[in-house]
N, CA, C and O of each residue as an XYZ file, in Angstrom:
268
protein
N     -14.396     15.449     -1.203
C     -13.871     14.429     -0.318
C     -14.896     14.076      0.761
O     -14.575     14.037      1.948
N     -16.128     13.820      0.332
C     -17.209     13.476      1.249
C     -17.390     11.973      1.357
O     -18.511     11.497      1.535
N     -16.322     11.234      1.254
C     -16.371      9.778      1.284
C     -16.612      9.292      2.715
O     -15.945      9.742      3.647
N     -17.568      8.373      2.887
C     -17.868      7.806      4.201
C     -16.998      6.583      4.404
O     -16.937      5.705      3.543
N     -16.321      6.525      5.548
C     -15.443      5.400      5.843
C     -16.256      4.113      5.992
O     -17.416      4.170      6.399
N     -15.674      2.956      5.670
C     -16.388      1.685      5.817
C     -16.830      1.483      7.262
O     -16.068      1.756      8.189
N     -18.027      1.018      7.454
C     -18.519      0.752      8.796
C     -19.210      1.929      9.433
O     -19.869      1.759     10.458
N     -19.089      3.132      8.867
C     -19.709      4.307      9.457
C     -21.076      4.615      8.855
O     -21.852      5.361      9.452
N     -21.384      4.060      7.692
C     -22.678      4.289      7.055
C     -23.756      3.499      7.800
O     -23.493      2.411      8.312
N     -24.967      4.052      7.856
C     -26.074      3.354      8.505
C     -26.498      2.164      7.667
O     -26.597      2.252      6.444
N     -26.746      1.052      8.338
C     -27.143     -0.159      7.640
C     -28.333     -0.769      8.354
O     -28.423     -0.696      9.579
N     -29.249     -1.371      7.605
C     -30.364     -2.108      8.190
C     -29.920     -3.552      8.329
O     -29.777     -4.267      7.337
N     -29.702     -3.978      9.572
C     -29.237     -5.341      9.836
C     -30.132     -5.980     10.890
O     -31.013     -5.331     11.455
N     -29.899     -7.229     11.137
C     -30.631     -7.975     12.154
C     -30.481     -7.276     13.505
O     -29.421     -6.724     13.799
N     -31.526     -7.293     14.325
C     -31.494     -6.606     15.625
C     -30.444     -7.187     16.562
O     -30.009     -6.506     17.491
N     -30.030     -8.424     16.339
C     -29.033     -9.039     17.218
C     -27.623     -8.569     16.910
O     -26.741     -8.689     17.761
N     -27.387     -8.040     15.722
C     -26.041     -7.642     15.312
C     -25.756     -6.216     15.782
O     -26.543     -5.301     15.540
N     -24.627     -6.044     16.453
C     -24.220     -4.740     16.974
C     -22.939     -4.299     16.273
O     -22.009     -5.091     16.115
N     -22.891     -3.028     15.849
C     -21.688     -2.464     15.251
C     -21.024     -1.544     16.268
O     -21.650     -0.610     16.770
N     -19.762     -1.808     16.568
C     -19.001     -1.017     17.535
C     -17.891     -0.263     16.816
O     -17.135     -0.844     16.038
N     -17.801      1.033     17.084
C     -16.717      1.867     16.574
C     -15.783      2.171     17.734
O     -16.187      2.808     18.707
N     -14.553      1.725     17.641
C     -13.563      1.990     18.682
C     -12.487      2.866     18.058
O     -11.797      2.439     17.133
N     -12.342      4.070     18.552
C     -11.312      4.946     18.018
C     -11.912      6.224     17.493
O     -13.119      6.425     17.624
N     -11.132      7.083     16.914
C      -9.702      6.865     16.714
C      -8.914      7.035     18.015
O      -9.231      7.886     18.846
N      -7.904      6.221     18.165
C      -6.958      6.335     19.269
C      -5.693      6.988     18.727
O      -5.416      6.889     17.531
N      -4.940      7.637     19.561
C      -3.757      8.371     19.111
C      -2.495      7.873     19.828
O      -1.963      8.568     20.694
N      -2.015      6.675     19.476
C      -0.787      6.191     20.110
C       0.459      6.783     19.444
O       0.733      6.489     18.281
N       1.190      7.586     20.146
C       2.440      8.142     19.617
C       2.239      9.002     18.391
O       1.708     10.108     18.493
N       2.654      8.517     17.234
C       2.617      9.323     16.011
C       1.585      8.815     15.010
O       1.722      9.068     13.813
N       0.554      8.104     15.472
C      -0.417      7.585     14.524
C      -1.810      7.501     15.100
O      -2.054      7.904     16.237
N      -2.721      6.973     14.304
C      -4.107      6.793     14.712
C      -4.481      5.337     14.518
O      -3.914      4.648     13.670
N      -5.446      4.866     15.313
C      -5.947      3.512     15.155
C      -7.458      3.534     15.352
O      -7.950      4.113     16.320
N      -8.191      2.911     14.447
C      -9.639      2.786     14.577
C     -10.006      1.342     14.294
O      -9.478      0.732     13.363
N     -10.921      0.786     15.105
C     -11.392     -0.577     14.917
C     -12.914     -0.521     14.791
O     -13.591      0.054     15.643
N     -13.448     -1.124     13.723
C     -14.892     -1.223     13.521
C     -15.233     -2.706     13.579
O     -14.710     -3.492     12.789
N     -16.107     -3.097     14.505
C     -16.410     -4.506     14.747
C     -17.923     -4.717     14.673
O     -18.685     -3.944     15.254
N     -18.359     -5.760     13.962
C     -19.752     -6.188     13.991
C     -19.795     -7.508     14.745
O     -19.071     -8.447     14.414
N     -20.668     -7.573     15.781
C     -20.752     -8.775     16.598
C     -22.201     -9.261     16.673
O     -23.148     -8.480     16.577
N     -22.338    -10.566     16.847
C     -23.626    -11.205     17.102
C     -23.425    -12.017     18.371
O     -22.971    -13.160     18.319
N     -23.760    -11.430     19.500
C     -23.501    -12.077     20.790
C     -22.006    -12.133     21.041
O     -21.352    -11.096     21.149
N     -21.461    -13.342     21.136
C     -20.027    -13.526     21.365
C     -19.249    -13.782     20.079
O     -18.044    -14.030     20.133
N     -19.906    -13.728     18.931
C     -19.272    -14.082     17.664
C     -18.922    -12.821     16.882
O     -19.780    -11.972     16.641
N     -17.648    -12.703     16.486
C     -17.217    -11.596     15.627
C     -17.622    -11.911     14.192
O     -17.242    -12.946     13.645
N     -18.391    -11.017     13.587
C     -18.835    -11.224     12.210
C     -17.944    -10.518     11.210
O     -17.657    -11.056     10.140
N     -17.498     -9.302     11.554
C     -16.766     -8.472     10.602
C     -15.884     -7.518     11.398
O     -16.355     -6.875     12.336
N     -14.608     -7.421     11.033
C     -13.670     -6.533     11.726
C     -12.898     -5.726     10.686
O     -12.367     -6.283      9.726
N     -12.840     -4.408     10.886
C     -12.026     -3.534     10.040
C     -11.053     -2.805     10.960
O     -11.473     -2.129     11.899
N      -9.772     -2.938     10.698
C      -8.719     -2.264     11.455
C      -8.105     -1.208     10.551
O      -7.598     -1.533      9.477
N      -8.143      0.053     10.970
C      -7.600      1.147     10.178
C      -6.457      1.776     10.957
O      -6.645      2.265     12.071
N      -5.271      1.759     10.362
C      -4.082      2.343     10.969
C      -3.620      3.520     10.119
O      -3.672      3.461      8.891
N      -3.175      4.568     10.760
C      -2.622      5.717     10.036
C      -1.408      6.208     10.808
O      -1.450      6.335     12.031
N      -0.328      6.483     10.088
C       0.857      7.029     10.749
C       1.460      8.124      9.888
O       1.376      8.091      8.661
N       2.060      9.080     10.544
C       2.645     10.220      9.858
C       4.091      9.902      9.507
O       4.882      9.563     10.387
N       4.442     10.010      8.224
C       5.810      9.785      7.763
C       6.506     11.146      7.740
O       6.216     11.986      6.888
N       7.416     11.351      8.674
C       8.043     12.663      8.858
C       8.868     13.062      7.639
O       8.802     14.207      7.193
N       9.649     12.117      7.094
C      10.528     12.439      5.971
C       9.740     12.933      4.751
O      10.184     13.833      4.039
N       8.571     12.335      4.520
C       7.758     12.699      3.357
C       6.670     13.709      3.693
O       5.989     14.209      2.797
N       6.502     14.010      4.978
C       5.488     14.951      5.461
C       4.101     14.609      4.942
O       3.390     15.469      4.423
N       3.721     13.331      5.089
C       2.394     12.898      4.668
C       1.940     11.713      5.509
O       2.747     11.077      6.187
N       0.637     11.420      5.460
C       0.048     10.328      6.219
C       0.028      9.051      5.396
O      -0.232      9.085      4.193
N       0.303      7.921      6.043
C       0.201      6.600      5.438
C      -1.005      5.908      6.071
O      -1.044      5.730      7.288
N      -1.980      5.519      5.263
C      -3.187      4.842      5.760
C      -3.164      3.384      5.358
O      -2.879      3.048      4.208
N      -3.471      2.511      6.321
C      -3.533      1.075      6.072
C      -4.897      0.588      6.579
O      -5.281      0.876      7.712
N      -5.616     -0.143      5.741
C      -6.912     -0.693      6.129
C      -6.864     -2.203      5.992
O      -6.548     -2.726      4.923
N      -7.181     -2.911      7.086
C      -7.145     -4.372      7.110
C      -8.558     -4.860      7.416
O      -9.149     -4.455      8.417
N      -9.105     -5.727      6.564
C     -10.458     -6.240      6.758
C     -10.385     -7.729      7.061
O      -9.774     -8.492      6.312
N     -11.008     -8.139      8.158
C     -11.044     -9.557      8.558
C     -12.437    -10.093      8.339
O     -12.697    -11.266      8.609
């Protein structure tokens, strides 16, 4: 299970493009991580990763949204 999450691998990109990792945050019973690539004021790529614990099933539910 050595899988690298999207946005965390090193990439050779233009010097103007910045990759920001925000998270994980722990609101209540879940996690939230946002990976954003920006060029100045322009959003180029956004990945929103949500995870929440389902108590009844005793397991984590992961949702990944790519913009």
